[in-house]
N, C-alpha and C positions, 0 to 999 in steps of 0.2 A: 047580407047573412053575417051573423056574428062568427068571429074566429074562435074555434074550439077544437078540442081533441076529438078524433073519430071514436065513437063508442066501442068499436071492435078492434081498435089498434092497441095492442098490448103496450103497457108502460108509457103511454103518451099523455096521460093526465098530469096536471101540474103536481109537482112534488115527487113523482115516481122516480125521476132520474136521480134526485138527491137522496132518496131513500135507498136506491140501489148502491150509490157511491158509499153511503154510510154503512150499509150491510157488508159490502165487500172489504171496506177498510182502505179505500184509496182516496186521493185528493182530487184527481181529475179523471174523467171518463176516458180520456185518451190513453191512459195507462193500460186499458184493456186491449188496445189495438196496436201496441208497439211492435208485436211480432209480425204484423202484416207489412210486407215491403211497400215503400212509398209509391213505387211505380204501379202498384195494384190498388191504390186507393184513389178516390175521387179528389180532384185538385180544387174543388170548391165545395162549400158547405151546401147541403141539401136543405132548402127551406120547406117547412111544412106547408101543405096545401089545405085549403078549406075542406072540411069533412064532407063526404058525399052522403046525403041524407035519404036517398031513395034508390030502390033497385033499378028503376027506369034510368036514372041519371048515371048510375054505375054501368049499366049495360050499354048505354049510348057511348060512354067514354071508351070502354073496352073494345067494342065493335069498331069504333072510329080508329083506334090505334091498330087493330088487326087488319082492317081493310087496306089493301095495297101492299101488304107485306110479302116477303119472299118465302115460299114454302114448297115442299114437294107436291102439294096439291095445286098451287097456282102456277108452277113452272114444270116443264119437262125435266125430269130428274134422272141422272145417271149416277147418283150418289149411292154408296154402299158402306163398306168398312165396318161391318158388324151389325148394322141396322138397315134393313132392306125394305123396299116398297114392293110388297106383294098384294094381290087382290084380297080384300076382306069381304067374304060373303055377307049379305045383309042379315042373314039369319043369326050370325055370330053377335051382331049388335042387338038384334031383337031379343035373343034369349038372355043375355047377361043384363039387359035392362029391365027384365021382369022383376017385380018387387020381391017375389019369393026367393030370387037369386041375389039381387043386389042389396037387399036390406035384411037378409036372414040374421038371426041373433045367435051369437056364439054361446054354446053351453046349455041349450035347452033341448029336451027330448024331441020337441016338435020340429026343431030345425035341424038337429044333428043327423037324423037318419037320411033324409033326402040330400043334405049337403055331403055327407060321407059317401053316399052312393054315387053322386056326381063326380066326386074326387076319385073314387075307385075306378070309375069308367075312364077318367083321364089317365090314370097311371097304367091301366090295362092296355089302352090304345097306344100310348107312347111306348110302353114296354114291347108291344108287338112290332112297332116300327123300328125300335132300337135292337130288337132281338135279345132283350134282357128282361129278367123277371121282376126285379126289385127297383121301383122308381119312387123317389121322394116327391112330396108336394113342392111346387115351384118356389124358388127364391128370387131375389131381386133381379139378377142379370146373369148372363153367360160368365162374366168375369168373376162374380162372387161364387158361382158354381165351381169354377176351376180352382179358385182359392180354397174352398172347402174340401174339394176332392184331393188336393195335394196334402192338406193337413190330415185327411183321413188316411192317406197312404203312409204318412209319417207315423201315425199311431199304430197302423197295422204292422209296419216293418221295424219300428224302433230306430229308424234312421233319420238323418237331418239334412239331406241334400236333395234338391229337385233339379231336373234337367229340362230346359226349355229351348225352343228354337229361337235363333237370333232375329227372325223376322216377325215375331209375335206383334200383333197390333199394340201400339203404344199405350192406349188407354187400358186395354186388358192387362198388359204387363204391369202397369202401375198398381192396379187393384191386386193382382197376384203378389206383387212385392209387399203390399200392405199386409196381406194375409200371412206372408212368410215372416214378417216382423223384422225388427232390428237385432243386430248381433247381441246387443246388451240385454235383450229381453229373454226370459226363460222360454224354452220351446221354439226359439227362432229357427227358421230354415234357411239354408244357404242355396242360392240360385247359381247354376252353371248354364251358360249359353252354349248351344251347338250351332256351328256355322251352317249356312245354306249353300248348297252346290249351285254356283252361278249358271251352270249349263242347263239345269233342270228346274230350278226354283223350288226345290224340295230339300229336306234335311239331308245333310251329308252323312252317309252311313259310317264312313271312316272317322269323322269327327265325333259322331255319337259313341262309337266304340271307345275312343280315347277318353270320353267324359264319364264313362261308367266305372264304378268301383263299389266296394262293399259299404260305402256311406250313402249311396243313392237310394232314396225312398221311392221315387217315381220319375218316370219319363213322361212329359206332357207334349203331345203333338196334336195339331189340328189338321183335318182333311175334309173339305178343301181348306188350305191354309190362309193366312192373312193376305197373301198375294193372289188368292183365288185359285191356286194350283192344287190339283188333287195329288195327294201323297200316294204314288203308285207302289211304294215299297212299305206300306203300312204293316204288312205281315212280318217283314224282317225287323222293323222297328220294335214291334211288340215282342218278338222273340228275343231281341237283344236285351230289352228291359228285363224279361223273365230270366234270361241267362245270368244276369247280374243280381238276381234276387229282388228286383224292384217291381213296383206296380206299373202297369201301362195305363195311363189316363189319356183318353183321346177326346178332343173336342170335335163336334160334328154339327153341320147344318142339317136339321131334320128333313128339309125339303130334298136334299141331295140323296137321301136314303130311298127315295122312290126309284132311283136308277142305279145307286151304288150299294154294294153289300155293306152291311153294318160292320164296323171294326170289331164288334163282339164276335162275329163269325171267325175272326182270326185270333181270338183269345184276349182281346182288350178286357181289362178288369173293371174299369169305371169309365162311363161315357158322360160327358157334360156338353152343354150347348145352350142355345137360345130358343125360347118359345115364341119369340116375336114373329117368325114366319108363319106360325100356325094360327092365323086369324086375328092377330093383334096389331092395332094401329101403331104408328111410330111414336106418338106421345113425346115428341121432342127428344127421343133417345133415352128416356129414363124409365125405370120400373117396368121393363118389358118382359121380364121373366127369364129365369134360367132353370135348367133341370140337372139332376144327378141321378144316375142309374147304375146298377151293378147286377151281378148274378145273385140269385136268392140263396145266399149263404150267410150263416149267422155271423161269421167274422166280419163281413161287410155291413150287414144290417145294423149291427150294434155300433158302428162308427158313424152312421149317418147323422148329420146335425139337424135334419129336416123332420117334419111330421110325416108319419106313414099312416095309410088307411088300409085296413084288411077286411076280409069277409070270413065270418066264423059262425059255427052252429050256436044256437041259443039253447036254453034249458027246455024249450018246447020241441018235441019230436018233429023233424022235417023242416024246422024254421032256421033261417040264417039272417044275420044282421051285419051291418057295416059298423066299424069302429076303429078307434086309434090303436096302434100297436107300438110297443117299445117307446111309449111316451116319455119315460124317464131318461132316455138317451139325449133328448133335446133340451135346449135352454128353456123351452116352455114348461117342461116337467121338472127339470133338475135345476133350473135357474143358473146361478153362477157355476155350478158343477157340471153343466152340460158339455157335450163334446165341443161345440162351437156356438157362438151367438149368431143366429141367422139374420138379425136386423129386420129390415122391412120385408114383409112377405107379400106375395101377389097372388093369393089363392083364387081371386076372381078370374084370373087369366087361365087357370086350370079349366074352368067351365068353357071359356072361349076356345081354348085349344081342343077340348073334347068335342065341341060342336063342329069345329073345322075338320078334325080328323074323321069324324063320323060322316060328314058330307062327302069327303073325297074318297075314302076307302082305299084299298090297295091299288085298284086300277086307276083311280084318280091321282094318287101320288105318283104312279109311274108316268102317266100322261103329263102331269105337271113338271116332273123332273126332265122328261124328254123335251118338253117345250122350252123350258128355261135354258138348258144347255144348248139347244139348237139356236135359240135367239142370240145367246151370248156369243157363241162361236162364229155365227154368221156376221154379227156386228163387228167382232174383233177382226175378221178377215177384211171387211170393207174399210175399217179405220186404218188397217195396216197398209192399204194401197195409197193412202194420202201421201203427198210429197213431204219428206222430212219427218214423217211420223212412223213409228213401228210399234207393234204389239209383242210383248214377251210371253213365251210359253203358251201361245194361243191354242195349241192342240191338247193342252192338259187342264184347261179351265172348266169350271162349272158355271158360275154366273158372274164372277168378277174377274178382271184381268188388268194387267199393267200396260198403260199406254205411255210410250217414251216420246216426249216432245223435244228432246234435247237437240235434234237435228233441225228444228224450225228456227232457232235463234231467239225464241220467245220463252219466257218462264211460264210455268203452269199457272201461277197467280195472274199473269197478264192474260193468258188464254181463257181462264175461267171468268175473269172480269168481262172480257169481250163476249163470251158465250151468254153471260147473264143478260146482256143487252139484247140478245136474241130470244130471251125467255127460256134459257136452258141452264140447268145446274150441272156443271161439268163434274169430273171425277175428283176424288180426294187428292189433294196435293201431297205427294209422298216425299217431296224434297226435304232432306235433312233427317228422314226417319231411318235410313239405312245408307251405308256408304255407296251402294250401287244404284241408288234411286233418285239422284238429283235430276230434275227435269222430267220426272215421271208422275203419272196420276193413276189412281185406282178407279176404274169404271165398273159399273154394275148394270147388268141387263137381266130383267126377269120377265115373267109372262105378261106384265102390264105394258111392256114396250112393244108398240106396233111397228109395222114396216114403215109407215109414214113418219113415225117418230125418229127412226134411224135415219131416214132420208133428210129430215130437218136437221139432225145433228151433223151429218156429213156435209150438208150445204153450208152450215154455219162454220164448221171447222175449216173448210176450204177457203172461206173468206177470211177467217181469223189468222190462219198460219201462212198465207201466201206472202 
């Protein structure tokens, strides 16, 4: 086979590299990568491979690489940390794969009405679960939803400080920091951290009170929080934010609302969270959908960066139609003058979530939440009985919990490596993420973890930590 560029590999043809160098005005292509630390670059040059000329050859190569890999499907998984393994009903896959759903064309009357109706059903169902009336179409992730919500709060209040819990998930915190911007940028927000009460694993109300003043635009808290602990004082947290004239932005796991009252009941202004538990596969952790919801008040509605779908009467008596509302508020309608740029959107997941929620219904959500919390708490109790191992805040958890291995004399990395040899993915290593978490891991147990799975984990841990 002759050596040549792959026809679908951009800028791989002869002369493309030099044309790029000439257009940019540099002498060496390496000048484009000087800002990347040396430790994060390959230490050897990547040699081009022969182009793959057939779909069959490409498929054989990819399947060969994927076979034997480690994933949450091939191994028993106790991983969580913001992306969780829940059961995805087959009907969710079936519906979104239908051509009228997966290949609908944007902007034509023939596609818009059905598409808008499906999106309206999604927002209506999610709004019922959250106990809020105004729900935007989904955006990329929980983290981006939180970032947008905090900027919404800043625009609403005219203030420039946001208050966050000190134990916020590191990846989510990094995204939120990006949305807040750098101090040198116009419109940047300042972040204040609130300490966590080590006795309860929840936000310290005393520390929260100290952090609040007339510059605070929003207080952001999650329940269950990043350690899996339910914030039992969520009503007082919301009241404290309101007393300071700030918006209360609360992050929630939608599955938990089958058993817990929505923070909206206690006066939360904006709710955000992940759509991933609602019938969406893990997808390597990316693009799994985030939501933003508020009360149906114009002051909130006009600050949403997302697209909205509404139902309204038409010119024909007795007829109603679905359509976009407040389109000009978004970057789609206003372009650079929009409230925020939403980036990648994941509207197909709105259909998945709508199918999932319609399958469960209120009774199904209650049963699912009860099952998850029962599985998680029983597993935590059993792990807590192992020698040298303890579980923190086990009576306050929903589906995730902190396991402290510091008494075993082994690091979490060592324990996880040993568990992997037993076909088990252990919890997320929390070492270094918080001053009180060295030697700890975050474990997750959902409805897909069976009794025999827990027995397999316990047997492996007994062997690993002895």
